[in-house]
C-alpha positions, 0 to 999 in steps of 0.5 A, a space after each residue: 518278575 515281581 511287579 513294582 508297587 503302585 506307590 513307587 511309580 514315578 510321578 506324572 508331569 502335570 499338564 501345562 495350562 493352556 494359554 487363553 486366546 487373546 480377545 481384542 476388545 474394540 475401543 469405543 470411539 467418540 461418535 460423530 454428531 451425525 451418528 446421533 441424528 445431528 445435521 452434518 456440515 453440508 446441512 449446517 446453516 452457513 456462517 454469517 459473512 465476514 464483517 469486512 465484506 460488508 464495508 462498501 468502497 464508495 466512489 467520490 461521485 456517490 458521496 453526498 453533502 451533509 444537510 447539517 455539516 456544522 453539527 456533523 463536524 463536531 463528532 467527526 474527530 470522535 468517530 475517527 478516534 474510535 476503537 471500532 474499525 468499522 466506525 473509523 471507516 464510516 468516519 473516513 468516508 465522512 471526512 471525504 464528504 467534508 473534503 468534497 463539499 465542506 472543506 472550510 469546516 475540515 481545514 481547522 482539524 485537517 492535521 488530525 484527520 491526516 494523522 488518522 488517515 496515516 494510521 489507518 493506512 498501516 492497519 492490516 485490515 484491507 478495507 480500512 487501508 483502502 478507505 484511508 487511501 481514498 480519503 487521502 485522494 479527496 484531501 489532495 484534490 480539495 486542499 492541494 498546496 495547503 497540505 504543505 503548510 500543516 507539516 509542523 509535526 511531519 504529517 504530510 511526510 508520513 502520509 507521503 511515505 505511507 502512500 509510497 509503501 502501499 503503492 509498493 505492496 502486493 495487494 493489487 487493489 490497494 496498490 492501484 488505489 495508492 497509485 491513483 492517490 499519488 497521481 492526484 497528489 502530483 496533479 494538485 500540489 505544485 511540482 517545486 515543493 513536491 519535488 523537494 519532498 519526493 527527492 528524499 525517497 528516490 534513494 530509499 532502500 526499498 526497491 519498490 518505494 524507490 520506483 514509486 517515488 521515481 514515478 511520482 517525480 516523473 509525473 511532477 516534472 512532466 507538469 513543469 515549465 522550463 522556468 520551474 525546472 531551472 529554478 529547481 535545477 536542470 542539472 539536479 534533475 538530470 543527475 537524479 535521472 542518471 542514478 535511476 537509469 541503473 536501478 534494478 526495477 524497470 519502473 524506476 528506469 522508465 521514470 528516469 527516461 521520462 524525466 530526461 525527455 521532459 527536461 529535453 522537451 521543455 528546455 531544448 525544444 522551441 516551437 516544436 523544433 528540437 535543438 540536439 546540439 544545444 542539448 549535447 553541449 549542455 550535457 557535456 559542460 554540466 555533467 561528468 563525461 559518463 553522465 553526459 553520454 548517458 543523457 545524450 544516448 537516452 534522447 537519441 535512442 
């Protein structure tokens, strides 16, 4: 058998090229400062403390009179109107010093001072807010009923509302300071004109404001004599208490009970002797049947 010529041989299939193995090249990550010998967080110098932490709350006992109050009063308003909140805090403390020792110099600009106090209370900075509440307390103690004579622009009403709001919030140290200020207000301002201001907030839509105003009403009523209660209206006081007795907050309900007891002790107790029959007769003739039974039950319980 003859051999086929080499030229006629079938062509050989060329080999497929071999795939190259993939080599993963690590991406160079950004090196940390510590990789270059820079100190780490633990070795860093601590940041300076917050400026707010450096603001001191000065008690009234530690406030001193001015050596030259006449010259200092000229710059007080400018300091209160400063855009630097720390400067405002300092000026509020100066206003407190004027209230304590130089109130006659502060009286001509008192309304302006109160407007700044109200504005500072609504500031989100706790230090500024608390300092303004402390200033309000000193102003109440220094001026008392005179504050009601400077309300042409509603300065006192705005101050009262802000105090009720601050006493109702969650920050405990602000809330406690506002409570102290409201007590100072009740002790320094005659109850009759103060009650007329407070009654507008007893029906406030904010539950906590309603409760705080009820407590303030109770504090004022507890200082009244029977003649003052009658001038304001015994029935008005009891009707106010009836509405609060069904309030959602226990603080408001407790204040309502205290109002009822204050009225009962002042008007229906003589020389330490109570007159429950006169009390029942008064309630039944002056109030609706449901209200009367509620008042009688509060006293008898």
